N, C-alpha and C positions, 0 to 999 in steps of 0.2 A: 864564862869560866867553866872549865870541865872539872867535875868532882866525882868521886867514887860513890856509887849507889849502895854498895854492899861492903862487907868486910872481906877483902880479897883473900886474906889468909884463912879465914873460916871456910870459904868456898874451896880453896885449895886443900884444906884439911879434910873436908867432906869427900874430896876426890882421891884421897890417899897420899897427898903431898904435905907432910909436916915439914917444919923448917929445917930439921936435921937432914931429911932426904933431899930437900931443895939445895942445901949447901953442899952436901956430900957429892951429889951428882952434877953440881955446877949448873943447875937449871936457871937460877937467877943469882945475880951478884949480890954481895952484901949491901952495896950502895943502892942497888935497885930495891932491895927489900926495905931499906931505911926510908927511901923516897915514898914507897907505897904506904908504910906505916905513918909517915908524916903528912900524907895526903897530897904529896907533890906529883908532878907529872912524870910519866915514863915514856919511853920511845914507842913508836908503833910496833917495832919488832918485839918489845917486851909485852905489849898488849896482845899481840898475836900469839906469843908463846903461852901467856896465861889463858887465853881463850882456847887454845888447843888442849892444854893440860886439863882445863875444866869442862871442855866440850860445851862451850857456850859462845855467844856473840858479844861483841864489844858493848852493845846497848844493854846487856845484862849486867855489866860492870860499871860503866860510866854514864853520866848524863851531863847535858849542858844546862847550866843555870846562870843566866846573864846577871852580872853585877849591875848596880845602879849606873856606874860609869859606862858600861857597855851598852846599856839600854839607851842612854843619852846619845852616845856616839853612833850607834847602829840602827836604832829604831826610827 
């Protein structure tokens, strides 16, 4: 299972992207922002966009934490 390591919106805010600016400039859709808040997955394009905006790597934002079911199936 992939999950967020950090608060994405806090990182964006540190880089000068508050939610008003994100919406005004159409940088992320409303649905995408809701998905991030809910801890749901986003597309690779969205992850790429966030990484560019924050000047970071995907591993700074997300991590893989296998569930028990995934451990049984894949280990």
